[in-house]
DSSP file (Angstrom, degrees, kcal/mol; ACC not computed):
  #  RESIDUE AA STRUCTURE BP1 BP2  ACC     N-H-->O    O-->H-N    N-H-->O    O-->H-N    TCO  KAPPA ALPHA  PHI   PSI    X-CA   Y-CA   Z-CA
    1    1 A X     >        0   0    0      0, 0.0     4,-2.1     0, 0.0     5,-0.2   0.000 360.0 360.0 360.0 -45.5  -84.9  -58.2  235.7
    2    2 A X  H  >  +     0   0    0      1,-0.2     4,-2.4     2,-0.2     5,-0.2   0.895 360.0  52.9 -62.9 -40.4  -87.8  -58.8  238.1
    3    3 A X  H  > S+     0   0    0      1,-0.2     4,-2.3     2,-0.2    -1,-0.2   0.910 109.0  49.1 -61.9 -42.6  -85.7  -57.4  241.0
    4    4 A X  H  > S+     0   0    0      2,-0.2     4,-2.3     1,-0.2    -1,-0.2   0.896 110.9  50.4 -64.1 -40.8  -84.9  -54.2  239.0
    5    5 A X  H  X S+     0   0    0     -4,-2.1     4,-2.4     2,-0.2    -2,-0.2   0.912 110.9  48.8 -63.4 -43.3  -88.6  -53.8  238.1
    6    6 A X  H  X S+     0   0    0     -4,-2.4     4,-2.6     2,-0.2    -2,-0.2   0.897 111.1  49.8 -64.5 -40.5  -89.7  -54.2  241.8
    7    7 A X  H  X S+     0   0    0     -4,-2.3     4,-2.3     2,-0.2    -1,-0.2   0.900 111.1  49.4 -64.5 -40.3  -87.1  -51.6  242.9
    8    8 A X  H  X S+     0   0    0     -4,-2.3     4,-2.2     2,-0.2    -2,-0.2   0.919 112.3  47.9 -63.7 -43.6  -88.2  -49.2  240.3
    9    9 A X  H  X S+     0   0    0     -4,-2.4     4,-2.3     2,-0.2    -2,-0.2   0.908 111.1  50.9 -63.5 -42.9  -91.9  -49.6  241.4
   10   10 A X  H  X S+     0   0    0     -4,-2.6     4,-2.2     1,-0.2    -2,-0.2   0.908 110.8  48.6 -62.2 -42.2  -90.9  -49.2  245.0
   11   11 A X  H  X S+     0   0    0     -4,-2.3     4,-1.9     2,-0.2    -1,-0.2   0.902 110.4  51.3 -64.7 -40.8  -89.0  -46.0  244.2
   12   12 A X  H  < S+     0   0    0     -4,-2.2    -2,-0.2     1,-0.2    -1,-0.2   0.903 111.6  46.7 -64.1 -41.2  -92.0  -44.6  242.2
   13   13 A X  H >< S+     0   0    0     -4,-2.3     3,-1.2     1,-0.2    -1,-0.2   0.877 110.7  53.0 -68.5 -36.9  -94.4  -45.4  245.1
   14   14 A X  H 3< S+     0   0    0     -4,-2.2    -2,-0.2     1,-0.3    -1,-0.2   0.867 113.0  43.4 -64.9 -36.8  -92.1  -43.8  247.6
   15   15 A X  T 3< S+     0   0    0     -4,-1.9    -1,-0.3    -5,-0.2    -2,-0.2   0.194  92.8 126.6 -94.5  16.1  -91.8  -40.6  245.6
   16   16 A X    <   -     0   0    0     -3,-1.2    -3,-0.1     1,-0.1     5,-0.0   0.119  68.2 -66.0 -66.9-176.1  -95.6  -40.5  244.9
   17   17 A X    >   -     0   0    0      1,-0.1     3,-1.7     3,-0.0     4,-0.3  -0.216  47.3-105.9 -71.0 161.4  -98.0  -37.6  245.5
   18   18 A X  G >  S+     0   0    0      1,-0.3     3,-1.3     2,-0.2   108,-0.3   0.775 115.4  70.3 -59.2 -26.7  -98.9  -36.4  249.0
   19   19 A X  G 3  S+     0   0    0    104,-0.4    -1,-0.3     1,-0.3   105,-0.1   0.773 102.6  43.5 -63.2 -24.2 -102.3  -38.0  248.6
   20   20 A X  G <  S+     0   0    0     -3,-1.7    -1,-0.3     2,-0.1    -2,-0.2   0.412  92.4 108.1-101.1   1.0 -100.6  -41.4  248.9
   21   21 A X  S <  S-     0   0    0     -3,-1.3     3,-0.1    -4,-0.3    -4,-0.0  -0.297  86.3 -81.0 -73.0 162.0  -98.2  -40.5  251.7
   22   22 A X        -     0   0    0      1,-0.1   104,-0.2    -2,-0.0    -1,-0.1  -0.367  59.3 -95.6 -61.2 141.2  -98.8  -41.8  255.2
   23   23 A X        -     0   0    0    104,-0.1     2,-0.4    -3,-0.1   104,-0.3  -0.260  37.5-136.5 -60.0 147.1 -101.4  -39.9  257.1
   24   24 A X  B     -a  127   0A   0    102,-2.2   104,-2.1    -3,-0.1     2,-0.8  -0.834   4.8-135.8-104.3 141.1 -100.2  -37.1  259.4
   25   25 A X        -     0   0    0     -2,-0.4   104,-0.1   102,-0.2     2,-0.1  -0.879  30.9-153.7 -96.4 111.2 -101.5  -36.4  262.9
   26   26 A X        -     0   0    0     -2,-0.8     2,-0.3   102,-0.4    28,-0.1  -0.327  16.5-106.3 -82.5 164.5 -102.0  -32.7  263.1
   27   27 A X  E     -E   53   0B   0     26,-0.8    26,-2.9    -2,-0.1     2,-0.5  -0.701  28.7-143.1 -82.6 140.8 -101.9  -30.4  266.1
   28   28 A X  E     -EF  52  40B   0     12,-1.9    12,-3.4    -2,-0.3     2,-0.4  -0.927  19.7-167.3-105.7 130.4 -105.3  -29.1  267.2
   29   29 A X  E     -EF  51  39B   0     22,-2.6    22,-1.7    -2,-0.5     2,-0.3  -0.920  23.8-120.0-120.5 144.0 -105.3  -25.6  268.6
   30   30 A X  E     -E   50   0B   0      8,-2.2     8,-0.4    -2,-0.4    20,-0.2  -0.636  28.3-176.9 -74.4 137.2 -107.9  -23.6  270.5
   31   31 A X        +     0   0    0     18,-3.0    19,-0.1    -2,-0.3     2,-0.1   0.313  33.2 125.3-123.4   8.8 -108.8  -20.6  268.4
   32   32 A X    >   -     0   0    0     17,-0.4     3,-1.5     1,-0.1     4,-0.2  -0.463  69.6-100.3 -72.1 143.6 -111.3  -18.6  270.5
   33   33 A X  T 3  S+     0   0    0      1,-0.2    -1,-0.1    -2,-0.1    -2,-0.1  -0.318 101.9  13.2 -65.0 141.4 -110.3  -15.0  271.1
   34   34 A X  T 3  S+     0   0    0      1,-0.1    -1,-0.2    -3,-0.1     3,-0.1   0.393  96.0 103.7  79.3  -3.6 -108.7  -14.2  274.4
   35   35 A X  S <  S-     0   0    0     -3,-1.5    -2,-0.1     1,-0.3    -1,-0.1   0.559  77.8-135.2 -86.5  -6.3 -108.1  -17.8  275.4
   36   36 A X        -     0   0    0     -4,-0.2     2,-0.6    -5,-0.1    -1,-0.3  -0.305  43.9 -47.5  76.0-172.6 -104.4  -17.7  274.6
   37   37 A X        +     0   0    0     -3,-0.1     2,-0.4    -8,-0.1    -6,-0.1  -0.866  63.0 168.6-103.0 123.3 -102.8  -20.5  272.7
   38   38 A X        -     0   0    0     -2,-0.6    -8,-2.2    -8,-0.4     2,-0.4  -0.994  20.6-146.5-132.4 140.8 -103.6  -24.1  273.8
   39   39 A X  E     -F   29   0B   0     -2,-0.4     2,-0.3   -10,-0.2   -10,-0.2  -0.837  14.0-173.2-106.8 145.6 -102.8  -27.3  272.0
   40   40 A X  E     -F   28   0B   0    -12,-3.4   -12,-1.9    -2,-0.4     3,-0.0  -0.882  24.9-142.9-129.5 161.3 -105.0  -30.4  272.0
   41   41 A X  S    S+     0   0    0     -2,-0.3    89,-0.6   -14,-0.2     2,-0.3   0.337  81.8  35.1-107.2   5.8 -104.4  -33.9  270.7
   42   42 A X  E    S-b  130   0A   0     87,-0.1     2,-0.3   -14,-0.1    89,-0.2  -0.972  75.8-114.1-150.7 161.9 -108.0  -34.6  269.6
   43   43 A X  E     -b  131   0A   0     87,-2.8    89,-2.8    -2,-0.3     2,-0.4  -0.748  30.9-144.7 -93.8 150.4 -111.1  -32.9  268.2
   44   44 A X  E >   -b  132   0A   0     -2,-0.3     3,-0.6    87,-0.2    56,-0.4  -0.934  15.3-115.2-120.0 141.1 -114.2  -32.6  270.3
   45   45 A X  T 3  S+     0   0    0     87,-2.3    56,-0.2    -2,-0.4     3,-0.1  -0.255  97.8  28.4 -68.9 162.1 -117.8  -32.9  269.2
   46   46 A X  T 3  S+     0   0    0     54,-1.6     2,-0.4     1,-0.2    -1,-0.2   0.844  97.8 124.2  54.7  37.6 -120.1  -29.8  269.6
   47   47 A X  E <   + G   0 100B   0     53,-1.0    53,-1.8    -3,-0.6    -1,-0.2  -0.987  34.1 167.2-131.4 135.2 -117.1  -27.6  269.2
   48   48 A X  E     +     0   0B   0     -2,-0.4    -1,-0.1    51,-0.2    51,-0.1   0.118  66.1  84.6-127.3  19.4 -116.3  -24.8  266.8
   49   49 A X  E    S+     0   0B   0     48,-0.0   -18,-3.0   -17,-0.0   -17,-0.4   0.222  71.1  99.9-103.4  12.9 -113.3  -23.4  268.5
   50   50 A X  E     -EG  30  98B   0     48,-0.7    48,-2.0   -20,-0.2     2,-0.4  -0.717  45.2-174.1-108.3 151.0 -110.8  -25.7  267.0
   51   51 A X  E     -EG  29  97B   0    -22,-1.7   -22,-2.6    -2,-0.3     2,-0.5  -0.999  22.9-131.9-138.4 140.2 -108.3  -25.5  264.2
   52   52 A X  E     -EG  28  96B   0     44,-2.5    44,-2.6    -2,-0.4     2,-0.6  -0.813  24.0-140.4 -88.7 126.0 -106.0  -28.1  262.6
   53   53 A X  E     +EG  27  95B   0    -26,-2.9   -26,-0.8    -2,-0.5     2,-0.4  -0.778  27.0 172.8 -90.9 123.3 -102.5  -26.8  262.3
   54   54 A X  E     - G   0  94B   0     40,-2.5    40,-3.4    -2,-0.6     2,-0.1  -0.992  33.2-121.1-132.3 127.5 -100.8  -27.8  259.1
   55   55 A X  E >>  - G   0  93B   0     -2,-0.4     4,-1.3    38,-0.2     3,-1.1  -0.396  25.3-125.9 -60.8 140.3  -97.4  -26.6  257.7
   56   56 A X  H 3>>S+     0   0    0     36,-2.5     4,-1.3     1,-0.3     5,-0.9   0.849 109.6  59.9 -58.4 -34.6  -97.9  -25.0  254.3
   57   57 A X  H 345S+     0   0    0     35,-0.3    -1,-0.3     1,-0.2    36,-0.1   0.806 100.6  55.9 -67.2 -25.9  -95.3  -27.3  252.8
   58   58 A X  H <45S+     0   0    0     -3,-1.1    -1,-0.2     1,-0.2    -2,-0.2   0.886 107.7  48.2 -68.1 -38.7  -97.4  -30.3  253.8
   59   59 A X  H  <5S-     0   0    0     -4,-1.3    -2,-0.2     2,-0.1    -1,-0.2   0.745  95.8-148.1 -73.1 -22.3 -100.3  -28.8  251.9
   60   60 A X  T  <5 +     0   0    0     -4,-1.3     2,-0.3     1,-0.2    -3,-0.2   0.875  58.5 112.8  56.4  38.1  -98.1  -28.2  248.9
   61   61 A X      < -     0   0    0     -5,-0.9    -1,-0.2    63,-0.0     2,-0.2  -0.909  60.7-127.5-134.9 162.6 -100.1  -25.2  248.0
   62   62 A X    >   -     0   0    0     -2,-0.3     3,-1.4    -3,-0.1     4,-0.3  -0.491  38.9 -92.8-101.5 176.7  -99.6  -21.4  248.0
   63   63 A X  G >  S+     0   0    0      1,-0.3     3,-1.3     2,-0.2     4,-0.4   0.814 118.2  67.7 -58.5 -31.9 -101.6  -18.6  249.5
   64   64 A X  G 3  S+     0   0    0      1,-0.3    -1,-0.3     2,-0.1     3,-0.2   0.715 104.0  42.1 -67.4 -19.9 -103.6  -18.2  246.3
   65   65 A X  G X  S+     0   0    0     -3,-1.4     3,-1.9     1,-0.1    -1,-0.3   0.376  82.1  99.2-107.1   4.8 -105.3  -21.6  246.7
   66   66 A X  G X  S+     0   0    0     -3,-1.3     3,-1.1    -4,-0.3    -1,-0.1   0.839  80.8  56.6 -60.2 -31.6 -106.0  -21.5  250.4
   67   67 A X  G 3  S+     0   0    0     -4,-0.4    -1,-0.3     1,-0.2    -2,-0.1   0.528 100.2  60.0 -79.1  -3.2 -109.6  -20.4  249.8
   68   68 A X  G <  S+     0   0    0     -3,-1.9    52,-1.3     2,-0.0    53,-0.4   0.332  79.0 120.2-101.8   6.5 -110.2  -23.5  247.6
   69   69 A X  E <   +C  119   0A   0     -3,-1.1     2,-0.3    -4,-0.2    50,-0.2  -0.429  32.9 166.9 -74.0 145.4 -109.4  -26.0  250.4
   70   70 A X  E     -C  118   0A   0     48,-2.0    48,-3.2    -2,-0.1     2,-0.4  -0.939  21.5-137.6-145.0 165.9 -112.1  -28.5  251.5
   71   71 A X  E     -C  117   0A   0     -2,-0.3     2,-0.4    46,-0.2    46,-0.2  -0.978   4.3-158.5-131.0 146.8 -112.0  -31.7  253.7
   72   72 A X  E     -C  116   0A   0     44,-1.9    44,-2.3    -2,-0.4     2,-0.4  -0.971  17.4-156.3-115.2 135.7 -113.6  -35.1  253.4
   73   73 A X  E     +C  115   0A   0     -2,-0.4     2,-0.3    42,-0.2    42,-0.2  -0.875  19.0 159.6-115.0 149.5 -114.0  -37.1  256.5
   74   74 A X  E     +C  114   0A   0     40,-1.3    40,-2.9    -2,-0.4     3,-0.1  -0.954  48.5  56.3-152.5 168.3 -114.3  -40.9  257.0
   75   75 A X  S    S+     0   0    0      1,-0.3    37,-0.6    -2,-0.3     2,-0.2   0.423  77.1 118.2  87.8  -1.4 -113.8  -43.4  259.8
   76   76 A X  S    S-     0   0    0      4,-0.2    -1,-0.3    35,-0.1     3,-0.1  -0.606  74.6 -89.0 -96.3 158.4 -116.2  -41.8  262.2
   77   77 A X    >   -     0   0    0     -2,-0.2     3,-1.9    33,-0.2    -1,-0.1  -0.267  60.8 -82.4 -58.2 152.1 -119.4  -43.3  263.6
   78   78 A X  T 3  S+     0   0    0      1,-0.3    -1,-0.1    -3,-0.1    31,-0.1  -0.314 119.1  28.0 -55.9 135.6 -122.5  -42.6  261.5
   79   79 A X  T 3  S+     0   0    0      1,-0.3    24,-2.3    -3,-0.1     2,-0.5   0.411  92.2 111.8  91.5  -1.4 -124.0  -39.2  262.3
   80   80 A X  E <   -H  102   0B   0     -3,-1.9     2,-0.3    22,-0.2    -1,-0.3  -0.922  45.4-179.3-106.8 129.4 -120.6  -37.6  263.3
   81   81 A X  E     -H  101   0B   0     20,-2.7    20,-2.4    -2,-0.5     2,-0.5  -0.950  23.6-154.7-133.5 146.6 -119.3  -34.9  260.9
   82   82 A X  E     -H  100   0B   0     -2,-0.3     2,-0.4    18,-0.2    18,-0.2  -0.989  19.0-170.7-118.2 126.3 -116.4  -32.6  260.6
   83   83 A X  E     -H   99   0B   0     16,-2.7    16,-2.1    -2,-0.5     2,-0.7  -0.943  22.3-130.4-120.0 139.3 -116.9  -29.4  258.5
   84   84 A X  E     +H   98   0B   0     -2,-0.4    14,-0.2    14,-0.2     3,-0.1  -0.789  26.0 177.3 -86.0 117.9 -114.3  -26.9  257.4
   85   85 A X  E     -     0   0B   0     12,-3.1     2,-0.3    -2,-0.7    13,-0.2   0.884  58.9 -30.2 -88.2 -45.0 -115.5  -23.5  258.4
   86   86 A X  E     -H   97   0B   0     11,-1.2    11,-2.2     2,-0.0     2,-0.4  -0.972  50.5-126.2-164.4 170.5 -112.5  -21.3  257.2
   87   87 A X  E     +H   96   0B   0     -2,-0.3     2,-0.3     9,-0.2     9,-0.2  -0.997  27.7 170.7-130.2 133.6 -108.8  -21.2  256.6
   88   88 A X  E     -H   95   0B   0      7,-2.1     7,-3.2    -2,-0.4     2,-0.4  -0.850  26.0-118.1-133.8 173.7 -106.4  -18.7  258.0
   89   89 A X  E     -H   94   0B   0     -2,-0.3     2,-0.3     5,-0.2     5,-0.2  -0.877  18.5-178.5-117.1 145.9 -102.6  -18.3  258.2
   90   90 A X  E >   -H   93   0B   0      3,-2.6     3,-1.2    -2,-0.4     2,-0.4  -0.756  69.8 -65.6-138.9  89.0 -100.2  -18.1  261.1
   91   91 A X  T 3  S-     0   0    0     -2,-0.3    -1,-0.1     1,-0.2     0, 0.0  -0.539 119.5 -11.8  65.7-123.1  -96.8  -17.6  259.7
   92   92 A X  T 3  S+     0   0    0     -2,-0.4   -36,-2.5    -3,-0.1     2,-0.4   0.114 121.6  94.1 -94.7  20.0  -95.9  -20.8  257.8
   93   93 A X  E <   -GH  55  90B   0     -3,-1.2    -3,-2.6   -38,-0.2     2,-0.5  -0.932  64.6-146.0-116.7 134.8  -98.9  -22.7  259.3
   94   94 A X  E     -GH  54  89B   0    -40,-3.4   -40,-2.5    -2,-0.4     2,-0.7  -0.863  13.3-150.6 -93.8 131.6 -102.3  -23.0  257.7
   95   95 A X  E     -GH  53  88B   0     -7,-3.2    -7,-2.1    -2,-0.5     2,-0.9  -0.916   4.6-161.5-104.3 113.3 -105.1  -23.1  260.3
   96   96 A X  E     -GH  52  87B   0    -44,-2.6   -44,-2.5    -2,-0.7     2,-0.4  -0.829  13.1-150.0 -95.3 101.6 -108.1  -25.2  259.2
   97   97 A X  E     -GH  51  86B   0    -11,-2.2   -12,-3.1    -2,-0.9   -11,-1.2  -0.603  24.9-179.1 -76.9 122.6 -110.9  -24.0  261.4
   98   98 A X  E     -GH  50  84B   0    -48,-2.0   -48,-0.7    -2,-0.4     2,-0.4  -0.837  25.9-149.7-126.4 158.6 -113.4  -26.9  261.8
   99   99 A X  E     - H   0  83B   0    -16,-2.1   -16,-2.7    -2,-0.3     2,-0.5  -0.992  11.6-155.5-123.7 135.9 -116.6  -27.7  263.6
  100  100 A X  E     +GH  47  82B   0    -53,-1.8   -54,-1.6    -2,-0.4   -53,-1.0  -0.959  20.9 175.3-113.3 125.5 -117.4  -31.3  264.8
  101  101 A X  E     - H   0  81B   0    -20,-2.4   -20,-2.7    -2,-0.5     2,-0.4  -0.870  22.0-150.4-128.1 159.9 -121.1  -32.2  265.1
  102  102 A X  E     - H   0  80B   0     -2,-0.3   -22,-0.2   -22,-0.2     3,-0.2  -0.982  16.5-141.7-124.8 141.6 -123.3  -35.2  265.9
  103  103 A X  S    S+     0   0    0    -24,-2.3     2,-0.3    -2,-0.4   -23,-0.1   0.799  95.8  18.1 -67.6 -27.8 -126.7  -35.8  264.6
  104  104 A X    >   -     0   0    0    -25,-0.2     3,-1.9    -3,-0.0    -1,-0.3  -0.981  67.4-142.4-148.0 128.0 -127.7  -37.1  268.0
  105  105 A X  T 3  S+     0   0    0     -2,-0.3    32,-1.7     1,-0.3    30,-0.1   0.547  98.4  74.8 -72.9  -3.6 -126.0  -36.7  271.3
  106  106 A X  T 3  S+     0   0    0     30,-0.2     2,-0.4    32,-0.1    -1,-0.3   0.671  78.0  91.0 -75.7 -16.5 -126.9  -40.3  272.2
  107  107 A X  S <  S-     0   0    0     -3,-1.9    30,-0.1     1,-0.1    -3,-0.0  -0.659  80.5-138.7 -76.9 129.7 -124.1  -41.3  269.7
  108  108 A X        -     0   0    0     -2,-0.4    25,-0.2     1,-0.1    -1,-0.1   0.905  20.7-156.6 -58.2 -41.9 -120.8  -41.6  271.6
  109  109 A X        +     0   0    0      1,-0.3     2,-0.3   -31,-0.1    -1,-0.1   0.444  40.7 139.1  81.7  -1.4 -119.0  -39.8  268.7
  110  110 A X        +     0   0    0     22,-0.1     2,-0.3   -34,-0.1    -1,-0.3  -0.603  24.3 110.0 -81.0 134.9 -115.6  -41.4  269.6
  111  111 A X  E     - D   0 131A   0     20,-2.2    20,-3.2    -2,-0.3     2,-0.7  -0.979  67.7 -88.1 179.6 176.9 -113.5  -42.5  266.7
  112  112 A X  E     - D   0 130A   0    -37,-0.6     2,-0.3    -2,-0.3    18,-0.2  -0.932  42.4-147.2-107.9 112.1 -110.4  -41.9  264.6
  113  113 A X  E     - D   0 129A   0     16,-2.8    16,-2.0    -2,-0.7     2,-0.6  -0.612   5.3-155.8 -82.5 135.2 -111.1  -39.5  261.7
  114  114 A X  E     -CD  74 128A   0    -40,-2.9   -40,-1.3    -2,-0.3     2,-0.4  -0.961  19.7-168.4-106.1 116.1 -109.4  -39.9  258.4
  115  115 A X  E     -CD  73 127A   0     12,-2.8    12,-2.9    -2,-0.6     2,-0.6  -0.883  15.1-160.0-111.3 136.2 -109.4  -36.5  256.7
  116  116 A X  E     -CD  72 126A   0    -44,-2.3   -44,-1.9    -2,-0.4     2,-0.5  -0.970  12.5-151.8-110.8 119.2 -108.5  -35.8  253.1
  117  117 A X  E     -CD  71 125A   0      8,-3.0     7,-3.2    -2,-0.6     8,-1.4  -0.799  18.7-168.1 -90.7 128.6 -107.6  -32.1  252.5
  118  118 A X  E     -CD  70 123A   0    -48,-3.2   -48,-2.0    -2,-0.5     2,-0.4  -0.889  18.9-161.4-120.4 148.1 -108.4  -31.1  249.0
  119  119 A X  E >  S-CD  69 122A   0      3,-2.7     3,-2.1    -2,-0.3   -50,-0.2  -0.992  87.7 -13.2-125.4 121.5 -107.5  -28.1  246.9
  120  120 A X  T 3  S-     0   0    0    -52,-1.3    -1,-0.1    -2,-0.4   -51,-0.1   0.863 130.8 -56.2  52.5  37.6 -109.7  -27.5  243.8
  121  121 A X  T 3  S+     0   0    0    -53,-0.4     2,-0.4     1,-0.2    -1,-0.3   0.319 115.0 115.5  82.5  -8.9 -110.9  -31.1  244.4
  122  122 A X  E <  S- D   0 119A   0     -3,-2.1    -3,-2.7     1,-0.0    -1,-0.2  -0.802  72.6-112.4 -97.3 133.7 -107.4  -32.6  244.3
  123  123 A X  E     + D   0 118A   0     -2,-0.4  -104,-0.4    -5,-0.2    -5,-0.3  -0.421  40.6 165.1 -64.3 132.1 -106.1  -34.3  247.4
  124  124 A X  E     +     0   0A   0     -7,-3.2     2,-0.3     1,-0.4    -6,-0.2   0.535  64.0   9.3-121.2 -16.9 -103.1  -32.4  248.9
  125  125 A X  E     - D   0 117A   0     -8,-1.4    -8,-3.0  -106,-0.1     2,-0.4  -0.976  55.6-148.8-160.7 149.3 -102.8  -34.0  252.4
  126  126 A X  E     - D   0 116A   0     -2,-0.3  -102,-2.2  -108,-0.3     2,-0.3  -0.983  22.6-177.8-121.8 138.2 -104.2  -36.9  254.4
  127  127 A X  E     -aD  24 115A   0    -12,-2.9   -12,-2.8    -2,-0.4     2,-0.4  -0.927  17.9-155.9-132.5 152.4 -104.6  -36.6  258.2
  128  128 A X  E     + D   0 114A   0   -104,-2.1  -102,-0.4    -2,-0.3     2,-0.3  -0.997  21.6 165.6-126.3 139.6 -105.7  -38.8  261.0
  129  129 A X  E     - D   0 113A   0    -16,-2.0   -16,-2.8    -2,-0.4   -87,-0.1  -0.978  35.7-115.3-152.1 135.0 -107.1  -37.3  264.3
  130  130 A X  E     -bD  42 112A   0    -89,-0.6   -87,-2.8    -2,-0.3     2,-0.4  -0.447  26.2-154.9 -67.9 145.1 -109.0  -38.7  267.2
  131  131 A X  E     -bD  43 111A   0    -20,-3.2   -20,-2.2   -89,-0.2     2,-0.4  -0.991   8.8-165.8-122.0 130.4 -112.5  -37.4  267.7
  132  132 A X  E     -b   44   0A   0    -89,-2.8   -87,-2.3    -2,-0.4     2,-0.3  -0.947  23.1-120.1-119.9 136.0 -114.0  -37.5  271.2
  133  133 A X        -     0   0    0     -2,-0.4     3,-0.1   -25,-0.2   -24,-0.1  -0.581  16.4-145.8 -70.9 129.3 -117.7  -37.0  272.2
  134  134 A X  S    S-     0   0    0     -2,-0.3     2,-0.3     1,-0.2    -1,-0.2   0.884  76.9 -20.3 -65.3 -38.3 -118.0  -34.0  274.5
  135  135 A X        -     0   0    0    -27,-0.1     2,-0.4   -30,-0.1    -1,-0.2  -0.960  63.9-136.1-161.2 163.6 -120.8  -35.7  276.4
  136  136 A X        -     0   0    0     -2,-0.3   -30,-0.2    -3,-0.1     2,-0.2  -0.989   8.4-144.1-136.2 127.7 -123.3  -38.4  275.7
  137  137 A X              0   0    0    -32,-1.7    -2,-0.0    -2,-0.4   -33,-0.0  -0.546 360.0 360.0 -79.7 152.2 -127.1  -38.6  276.5
  138  138 A X              0   0    0     -2,-0.2    -1,-0.1     0, 0.0   -32,-0.1   0.411 360.0 360.0-109.3 360.0 -128.5  -41.9  277.5
């Protein structure tokens, strides 16, 4: 009986909502006009030319809710922030245009960001992405 209960619980957790799924490491793309398409594996501080590429099926949302997306960040050094500026579409990919800032450039800014993507306040995806300080004052 206990074994059957544990198997049922394991199956329920496996089939749970995207908010409880393992974090995904997204592709970071340069989005400045005329630069062509370039991919990066990290976000950089003092940068507003980056977008996180997420397949629409990962977000589990339709086009009508793309304007309700927001992100929460954690895991970064104090004073380092990631803000969602806008969302656009590229085929079946959502581009989450972000800016990474530091309150003080003396902060290294290096860390692994844990991002929760929300739609209407509800978690729809979890992401992890390295964040690198562009430069550091001494």
